[in-house]
C-alpha positions in Angstrom: 0.2 0.0 -0.2 1.3 3.4 -1.1 1.1 5.9 2.0 1.8 8.8 0.2 -1.6 8.5 -2.2 -3.9 6.8 0.4 -7.6 7.6 0.3 -9.6 6.8 3.3 -13.3 6.3 3.9 -15.3 6.9 7.1 -18.3 5.1 7.5 -20.4 6.2 11.0 -20.5 10.2 11.7 -21.8 9.8 15.3 -20.2 11.3 18.3 -16.9 9.8 17.7 -16.8 9.4 14.3 -17.5 13.2 13.4 -14.3 14.4 14.7 -12.3 11.4 13.7 -13.4 11.8 10.2 -12.5 15.6 10.4 -9.4 14.5 11.8 -8.6 12.0 8.8 -9.3 14.9 6.4 -6.5 17.1 7.6 -4.2 14.3 6.2 -6.0 12.4 3.6 -8.6 12.6 0.7 -11.4 11.3 3.1 -14.8 9.9 1.8 -17.8 10.0 4.2 -20.5 7.9 4.6 -23.7 7.8 7.0 -26.6 6.0 7.3 -28.6 9.5 7.2 -27.0 11.0 4.2 -27.6 14.6 5.4 -24.9 14.0 8.4 -22.3 13.1 5.5 -23.3 16.1 3.2 -23.0 18.5 6.6 -19.4 16.8 7.2 -18.7 17.3 3.7 -19.3 21.1 3.9 -17.7 21.5 7.2 -14.3 19.4 7.1 -13.8 19.5 3.2 -14.4 15.7 3.2 -16.6 14.1 0.2 -20.1 12.7 1.2 -21.2 9.5 -0.8 -24.6 7.6 -0.6 -23.6 4.8 -2.6 -21.5 2.4 -0.7 -19.9 1.4 -4.0 -18.5 4.8 -4.6 -16.1 4.0 -1.9 -14.4 1.4 -4.1 -11.5 3.3 -4.6 -10.4 4.0 -1.2 -7.2 2.1 0.6 -8.2 1.9 4.1 -11.9 1.9 5.1 -12.7 3.2 8.8 -15.7 2.3 10.5 -17.4 3.6 14.0 -21.0 2.0 14.2 -23.4 1.2 17.0 -22.5 -2.6 16.7 -20.8 -5.3 14.7 -24.0 -6.1 13.4 -24.1 -2.6 11.5 -20.7 -3.5 10.4 -21.2 -7.1 9.2 -24.6 -5.7 7.1 -21.9 -3.0 5.5 -19.6 -5.6 4.9 -21.8 -7.5 3.1 -22.5 -5.0 0.6 -18.8 -2.9 0.3 -16.8 -6.2 0.7 -17.2 -7.4 -2.6 -16.4 -3.8 -4.4 -12.9 -3.5 -2.5 -10.0 -3.8 -3.8 -7.5 -6.7 -2.7 -5.0 -5.4 -0.2 -7.6 -2.8 1.2 -7.7 -2.4 4.8 -10.9 -2.1 7.4 -10.1 -0.4 10.4 -13.3 -1.1 12.9 -13.5 1.5 15.5 -16.6 0.1 16.7 -17.0 -1.3 20.1 -18.3 -4.8 19.4 -18.5 -8.6 20.0 -15.1 -10.2 19.5 -16.9 -13.3 18.1 -18.4 -11.3 15.7 -15.2 -9.2 14.7 -14.0 -12.5 13.9 -16.4 -13.6 11.5 -16.2 -10.1 9.7 -12.4 -10.5 9.3 -13.4 -14.1 7.8 -15.9 -12.5 5.3 -13.5 -9.6 4.2 -10.7 -12.1 3.7 -12.7 -13.9 1.1 -12.3 -10.4 -0.7 -8.8 -10.0 0.0 -9.5 -7.1 2.6 -7.6 -7.3 5.8 -9.5 -6.2 9.2 -8.8 -5.0 12.1 -10.6 -4.4 15.2 -9.8 -1.1 16.9 -12.3 -0.1 19.3 -11.2 3.5 20.7 -11.1 5.1 24.2 -10.8 8.7 25.3 -14.4 10.2 24.5 -15.5 13.0 22.4 -12.7 15.3 23.8 -9.9 13.0 22.8 -11.7 12.3 19.3 -11.5 16.1 18.7 -8.1 16.5 19.9 -6.8 13.4 17.7 -5.4 11.6 21.0 -7.5 8.6 21.6 -6.3 5.4 22.8 -6.9 2.7 20.0 -6.8 -1.1 21.2 -6.1 -3.1 18.0 -6.7 -7.1 17.2 -4.7 -8.3 14.2 -1.6 -8.3 12.1 1.2 -6.1 12.8 2.2 -5.7 9.2 -1.6 -4.3 8.8 -1.0 -1.9 11.5 2.0 -0.8 10.3 0.4 -0.1 6.6 -2.0 1.9 8.4 -0.2 3.7 11.1 -0.4 7.1 9.6 -4.2 6.7 9.6 -4.1 5.9 13.5 -1.9 8.5 13.8 -4.1 11.6 12.7 -6.9 10.2 15.4 -5.0 8.9 18.2 -2.0 9.4 20.6 -1.7 5.7 22.0 -2.0 2.7 19.8 -1.2 -0.9 21.2 -1.5 -4.0 19.4 -3.3 -6.6 22.0 -3.6 -9.7 19.9 -5.3 -11.4 17.2 -8.7 -10.4 15.6 -11.1 -9.9 18.4 -8.4 -9.1 21.2 -9.5 -5.3 20.5 -13.2 -5.7 21.2 -12.0 -7.9 24.1 -10.1 -5.3 25.7 -12.5 -2.7 25.0 -15.5 -4.3 26.7 -13.6 -4.9 30.0 -12.5 -1.5 29.9 -16.0 -0.3 29.7 -17.0 -2.9 32.4 -14.1 -1.4 34.5 -15.5 2.2 33.6 -19.0 1.0 34.6 -17.8 -0.4 37.9 -15.8 3.0 38.9 -19.0 4.9 37.9 -21.0 2.7 40.5 -18.4 2.5 43.0 -18.1 6.3 43.2 -21.7 7.2 43.2 -22.2 4.6 46.1 -19.4 6.3 47.9 -20.5 9.8 47.7 -24.1 9.3 48.2 -23.2 7.5 51.5 -21.0 10.7 52.5 -24.0 12.8 51.6 -25.8 11.0 53.7 -23.6 11.5 56.3 -24.0 15.3 55.8 -20.6 15.8 53.6 -21.4 17.5 50.1 -20.1 15.5 47.2 -18.2 18.3 46.0 -16.2 18.8 49.0 -15.5 15.1 49.2 -14.5 14.7 45.8 -11.8 17.4 46.7 -10.5 15.2 49.3 -10.7 12.1 47.0 -8.9 13.5 44.0 -6.1 14.0 46.4 -6.0 10.8 47.9 -5.9 7.1 47.0 -9.4 6.5 46.2 -9.0 9.0 43.0 -9.8 7.7 39.9 -10.5 8.6 36.0 -14.3 9.0 37.2 -13.9 11.1 40.4 -11.3 13.1 38.3 -13.2 13.6 35.1 -16.6 12.4 35.5 -18.4 13.2 38.5 -18.4 17.0 39.1 -21.2 16.8 36.2 -23.2 15.0 39.3 -22.4 17.6 41.6 -23.2 20.3 39.0 -26.3 18.5 37.7 -24.9 18.8 34.2 -25.1 15.8 32.1 -23.7 17.3 28.0 -24.1 13.9 26.4 -20.8 12.8 25.7 -21.4 8.9 25.5 -24.9 7.5 25.5 -25.6 5.0 28.7 -27.3 2.7 26.5 -23.9 2.1 24.5 -22.3 1.9 27.8 -24.8 -0.7 28.5 -24.2 -2.9 25.5 -20.6 -2.7 26.0 -20.8 -3.8 29.5 -23.0 -6.5 28.5 -20.6 -7.8 25.8 -18.1 -7.8 28.5 -20.8 -10.1 30.6 -20.9 -12.4 27.6 -16.7 -12.9 27.2 -16.9 -13.5 30.6 -19.1 -16.2 30.2 -17.6 -17.9 27.1 -14.6 -18.0 29.2 -15.9 -19.6 32.4 -14.2 -17.0 34.6 -15.4 -15.8 37.8 -15.9 -12.2 37.9 -18.3 -11.4 40.3 -17.7 -7.3 40.6 -17.7 -7.1 36.8 -21.2 -9.1 37.1 -22.6 -7.0 39.7 -21.7 -3.6 37.5 -23.4 -5.4 34.2 -26.8 -5.6 36.4 -26.2 -2.7 37.8 -25.7 -0.8 34.6 -28.5 -2.7 32.7 -31.1 -1.6 35.8 -30.2 2.1 35.8 -30.7 2.0 31.9 -34.2 0.9 32.4 -34.7 3.9 35.1 -32.8 6.6 33.1 -33.0 5.8 29.5 -30.8 4.6 26.8 -30.3 8.1 25.3 -29.1 9.9 28.8 -25.2 10.7 29.4 -23.5 7.5 31.0 -22.8 9.7 33.9 -26.3 9.8 34.7 -25.8 6.2 36.1 -25.2 7.9 39.3 -29.0 8.3 39.7 -29.4 4.7 40.9 -27.3 5.2 43.5 -28.7 8.3 44.6 -32.5 6.9 44.2 -31.5 4.3 46.7 -29.9 6.8 49.2 -32.7 8.9 49.2 -29.9 12.2 48.3 -28.9 14.1 45.4 -25.1 14.8 44.6 -24.3 18.1 45.1 
């Protein structure tokens, strides 16, 4: 693959895909596709990408990037686009999906001479906008090296974690740990609130002590300010944690803490709704304690 003439396609212009595609467009000729074509048209107007409505119009790219709700949607598009792609094309899938599903997609694309890398990301919308995401990749090192300039345009940290499927597995467990931290921090702060300590004051202490975490340092201030900007939907977190639960069950590993986090995340999603920001998971602990964090 000639990296100097690389053309890229980006499929899925959601909260993460939109800024990632914009960063790619600064370095490569980039075509964008979205299920709602007006979203792709708007992206092209704002960021200089080329919007397409027919997937066949992506046949001339060397790298396909996708960021869709689940691997099911990716598989559907692979069925349409895969036969159109040239042999030697690399498909970078940034979707948070099922490790088994990603392996099936890899097998399907291999029939057309296309290499698949499962490459979910972490870092939130801020990281996507800044181009500082962490990418966890499953697949061959040779294929990763081929698309390294594309990865460098969207990420500050790129780690090969194993063969195809391993990227999805790491992302699922990462999300389960995020859900665990959210529930634990919310429960701890509601206990203190019931005792009479304000959550904001408690966070000032915790973030300078050993109980601090990414959640307490970066997310819990949303709960104390009662402002919940939609950076990552609770329904998507619930999906990711469910995938982690499936992985744990398939491997037959005892993981009672993560299993409890799965149950709690599913419960709060029912209460708050899938479209709420994931930090609103604190509402379950608040409801049980009869307090509101401030």
